[in-house]
N, C-alpha and C positions, 0 to 999 in steps of 0.2 A: 696183221696186227690189229684189231680194235683196241685202244688206250680206254681205259675207264678213269670217267671223276665223277665225285660223290660232291654235292652238292646238301647241304648242312641248312634250311632257311625257313625264311615265313613263304608263304603261300601270299600270291596279291590276285586278288578277285578280279582288276583290271587288263593283270595281262602282261603288263608294261615290265616289272622287276618282278623282285623275290626270286621264288624257286623259279616260274616262269621264264624268266627272263633265263635264268643260269642253264635252263633246260636246253632254251632255243643253241643261247650263244656254245655249247657242250657240242651239240649234234652238227649247227654249222659246219664246224672248223672240224668234223668227223670224227667226233669221239662219242663214245659213251654215255648218257648221265644216268646215274642213280642221287635218288631225292633223298630224304629225312625231314619231314615237314616239323617245326619247331612252333611255331604257330599258322592260325588262318583270320585272316584279314578281310573284312568288309569295306573294299575301297574304291576310288575311279581316278580318273585324272585329274579331278580337282581336290581332293581329300582322303585320310582315314577316318571313314564312319563309325569302327571297332574294331578290335583285336581281340581274341581270342586265344592265350597262348597253352597246348598243348602238357599235357603230363610229363615233369622231366624223365620219369622210367620207361614209357613211352617214345618218347623222342632216340634216347638212345636203343631202346626196343629195336626201333626201324634202323638206327645203326647197324645194330649187333647183325640183325638178319640179312643185311646187305654184306657184309662184310664177313662173316663164316661161309658165305655162298657164292657171290661173285667176285668179291672182292674190291680193292682198290688201285690205282696208281697215282692218284693224288687226289684231295678234296678238299672244298672250299667251305669256308662258315659265313652265315648274310646273317641276318634279324635272328637274335639269340634273346632277348627280351630279358631274362631274367638272370641271376648267379646263381641259380638251381638248373637249369637249363645247360646253364655254361659247363658246371661243376661235372654232369652227365657225360655231355660231351667230349669235351677235355679227356676225361677218363676212361671213353669209350674208343678213343684215338689211339690214347694209350696202350690200353689194351691188346689193341690189332696192333700194333708199332705202325701206324701212320703216318710218315713223317714229311711228304710233302702237302703240306697244312699254309691256304693261303686264307687269311683272317681281312674280313669287309667289315670294319666296327660299324657294325650298324647303327647309328646312336639315335639320329632326326631323318624322317622322309621329306623328300622334296619339300610336299604342300606343311610342313612344318609339325606334323603329328609325331611324337617321340614315341621311340623303339627302343628305347635300353634303359630299364630306368637307371637310376642314380646309382644305387645302393649296389648295383653293377659291377662296376666300373673296376673295382679293384678285383676279382672275380675273373673279369678279363683278361688286364693284366699279370694276375700271378697264375693262373692255371693255363689258359689257353695258349698266351701269347708265350708264357714260357717253351710251347714243344713247338708250336710254328715255324716256318722259316719265314715268310713277308706278311704283313699287316702294309693294308694299303689306306689308310684315313684322310681324308678330305680335312680343307683349313678347321670348320670347326669343331670335326672328332680328334683333332690332332695338340688342338688347345686345350680338350679333355685331356687326351691322354698324357700330354708332356709339363700341363699343369701353368702355359705361359700365351700370353698374346705375342701372333702372330699378324705381322703387317706388312714382310717384305719378306723376298727371296732367301737374306742373310738367315731370318726368324729361324724359316722353316726347316733349311738346314741342323738350326741350333733344338728345334724343336723334335725333327728325326734326332739329331743324337740320344735324347734328355729320353726320349721314349727306345731306340735300341739301350741303351745303360738299362732300363726299368726292365726290359724283358728277353734281350738277348734275341732277337728277334732282326731281320732286315727287315729295312722300314720303305714304302716307294710314299714320297710326299704329294698328293695329288694339289694340283696351285692352280686349278681353277675358277677357287672362290676369292683372287687377286685378281683384279678388275683392270688394271691399269696398262695395260698391254693388249697388242693386236694377235699373241702369242699364247698361249697355256703352257706353260713348263711344270713338267714334276722333275722329284729327284727321287733317286732310287740310289741309299745308305744299302750295301752288301758287302761282307768282308773287310767293311774299313775303308770302301772308294765309293765316290759319286757317280754315278751315270746321270746325266740329262736328258729329257726327253722333251721334245715343246714340238707343237703342233698350232695352224690357226687356229685362232676361234672361229666358233662359224654362229651368227645369230639366228637361233630357229630357241623355240618354245618344245620341243620335240625334244626334252633329253631325259625322260622317263627311263628311270633303269640304267645311269651310264656306269655306277658303282659297279652294281652286280654284274654288268656285263664284263667290265676290264678285268674284274679278281676271277668271276667263271673262266676269263680266256685266258689268263695267265696259267692258271691251274690246270688247263686243256693244253696250254703246250710247256708247262710241267710234265705233267703225263708222260708226255709225245718225248722227252728225252732231253727238252732245250734247255741252254744253262740260264740261269735268274735272268742274266739282264737281255739274251735273246726272247725270252718270252713275257718280256716289258716291252719290249718294242715292237715283236708280232703284234700281241694283244694292245698294245695302244693304234698300230696301225688299221687292225679291225674295226674300233672301236670310233676310230676318226670317218671312217667309210661308213659305220650304223650311221653315225649321228648326219653324215652328209646326203643320206639315203631316207632319214626320217621323216616321216608326216604326222600329222596332225591328228588324234583318235582322242576325240572327248573335244572336253569346253577348254580344259584343262592343260594340263603337260601332257608334247603327245607321246610318239613310240617311235623307237630306233627302227632299224630295220635290218634286223637280225642276219636275214639271208641275201643280204645284199651283192654280195660274191656269186649267186646262185644267179643271181637273175645279170 
């Protein structure tokens, strides 16, 4: 059986993040990737030079074409860019009763470019997170979604609870931005319980697309029928290997090795 995973996200011309990272991840984990592109970017390892969002109705048209023919076993979202796109994406998921949805709330690129407009945050919380089963914010994104400052592990958990109470979906709080430990620790709040996932920090600049890769890996394992806790565990292991085998590509943030297991 071939499992199907849909990614709804922006295109990264540099190949390291966005739709490109999602397709690589889903494919390398043995599933079939379908895509609905929300925006086209001009970017490389150094920065984002430009963003052209697609018309919201055409984003939903892509999704509709896939879902009424191929279907999907799970989905993930990445860069959505605007409230109108978020509304269309949420509506289409509802129409086709897609329930295994992982939301990577892409707000700022690794090079500092703003990828989600401020006026879109409410739409993200009220329409998309309301139907998602998991959201995967890093610390800066979680601060926006929770409305609080996060400086330590305890505040990570408080922020996760605030996000859960607002949206009702499970929360994977990524702790990579807390740089006071040799380990990076993430917390999953799911069904009222916390699960902790720790991994050794790897000193490298080659981390372009880590959030996209993690969220699409989780969505892939969910498509395969793994539990939420097991999906996060397996996705974290896959991401760790992709970082350990990463390589420089360009002058800035290098690329993960998505095919590390094949090598």
